[in-house]
C-alpha positions in Angstrom: 0.3 19.5 -1.0 -0.1 17.2 -4.0 -3.0 15.4 -4.8 -1.5 11.8 -4.5 1.0 9.9 -4.0 2.1 6.0 -4.6 4.9 4.9 -2.9 6.4 1.2 -2.9 7.8 -1.5 -5.8 6.7 -2.5 -8.6 2.9 -3.3 -7.7 3.1 0.0 -6.9 3.6 1.4 -10.1 0.9 -0.9 -11.7 -1.9 0.8 -10.0 0.3 3.6 -11.6 -1.7 3.0 -14.7 -4.6 3.7 -13.0 -4.2 7.0 -11.2 -2.4 8.9 -14.0 -2.5 12.0 -11.8 -0.1 10.3 -9.0 2.9 11.0 -8.5 4.9 7.7 -8.2 7.9 6.7 -6.1 9.0 3.1 -7.2 11.7 0.9 -6.9 11.3 -2.8 -8.8 12.3 -6.0 -6.0 13.2 -3.4 -3.4 12.8 -4.8 0.6 11.4 -1.6 2.9 14.3 -1.2 4.9 16.5 -0.7 1.5 13.5 1.1 -0.3 13.7 3.7 3.4 17.1 4.1 3.1 17.0 4.8 -0.4 14.2 7.1 -0.7 13.5 8.6 2.7 10.2 8.5 4.8 9.2 12.1 4.9 6.4 12.6 2.3 3.0 14.7 2.3 0.2 13.7 -0.4 -3.6 14.4 -0.1 -3.9 10.1 -0.9 -1.4 8.0 -0.4 -0.9 4.3 -1.6 2.3 1.7 0.1 2.8 -1.3 -1.5 6.0 -2.2 0.3 6.8 -6.0 2.1 6.8 -8.5 -1.0 10.3 -8.0 -1.0 10.9 -8.6 2.7 13.6 -11.4 3.8 11.5 -14.4 5.3 14.6 -14.4 7.2 13.4 -12.1 9.5 13.3 -13.1 13.0 12.1 -10.2 14.5 8.9 -9.9 14.5 9.2 -5.8 15.0 11.8 -5.4 12.3 9.2 -4.8 9.6 7.0 -2.8 12.1 9.5 -0.4 13.2 10.4 0.3 9.5 7.1 0.6 8.7 6.1 3.1 11.4 9.0 5.2 10.2 7.7 5.6 6.8 3.6 6.2 8.0 5.3 8.8 10.9 6.8 10.7 8.0 3.7 10.9 6.7 1.4 13.7 6.1 -1.9 12.8 4.2 -6.3 13.2 4.6 -6.0 9.9 3.8 -3.2 6.6 3.3 -3.8 3.0 1.7 -1.6 -0.2 2.7 -1.9 -2.7 -0.4 -1.2 -5.8 1.9 1.5 -7.9 0.7 1.0 -12.2 0.8 3.8 -12.2 3.5 2.6 -12.2 7.1 5.0 -10.3 8.9 4.7 -7.2 7.0 0.8 -7.6 6.4 0.5 -7.6 10.4 2.9 -4.6 10.8 0.8 -2.6 7.7 -2.8 -4.1 9.6 -1.4 -3.0 13.1 -0.5 0.7 11.7 -3.7 1.5 9.7 -5.7 0.7 13.0 -3.0 3.0 14.8 -3.8 6.0 12.0 -6.9 4.9 10.4 -6.0 4.2 7.0 -7.2 1.9 4.6 -6.1 -1.5 4.0 -6.5 -3.6 0.1 -6.0 -6.7 -1.1 -4.9 -7.8 -4.7 -8.5 -9.1 -6.0 -7.1 -10.8 -9.1 -3.7 -12.1 -8.9 -1.3 -13.2 -11.7 -0.6 -17.0 -11.8 2.6 -16.3 -9.2 0.2 -15.2 -6.7 2.0 -11.9 -5.9 1.5 -9.7 -8.4 -2.5 -8.2 -9.6 -3.6 -9.0 -13.4 -4.0 -5.6 -15.2 -7.4 -5.8 -13.7 -6.5 -6.3 -10.5 -4.4 -3.5 -10.6 -7.3 -1.5 -12.1 -9.1 -2.8 -8.9 -6.1 -1.3 -6.1 -6.7 2.4 -8.6 -10.4 2.2 -8.1 -10.0 1.2 -4.1 -7.6 4.2 -3.9 -10.3 7.2 -5.0 -11.8 6.0 -1.2 -11.4 9.6 0.6 -11.6 10.1 4.7 -10.3 7.7 7.4 -11.3 4.2 8.1 -13.9 3.1 10.8 -12.7 0.5 12.1 -15.4 -0.3 14.3 -16.9 -1.4 11.0 -16.4 -4.5 8.5 -12.6 -3.7 6.6 -13.5 -5.9 3.7 -16.3 -5.2 0.9 -18.2 -8.1 -0.2 -17.4 -8.1 -3.9 -15.1 -6.1 -5.7 -15.6 -2.0 -6.4 -16.7 -1.7 -10.1 -14.4 -0.4 -12.4 -13.9 3.3 -13.1 -15.5 3.6 -16.5 -16.9 0.2 -17.1 
């Protein structure tokens, strides 16, 4: 089993620059359903980071559509820990929260964003990479969000 796998859009690719040991399977500007259709749902790694949902259509009227797509993906992942990067869009983010609780996965938020309020700054990507080094399952009985950003690797 590989050590680290990063799945998703170009935000996921940004994390890779600070996690060079990770293998990436990314696709720029990809809505979740297209990403899954083109990349599949079976993945295995000790650590998996997922960044999807940013490009999902705002016209997804069925609340369960985002959940169904992400549920298929998560069911096919074999990992010691999974990190979901919450997108700004509500439906995919809600689906990720639900799956994270079910699987005891970790949630990450973009602490520092570019002007578009979607993509992380370089430091924001570095913070996400640092967060994705956490080991073990998430204890959902404890608070999920840190009081402040974690220290950066090497500085």
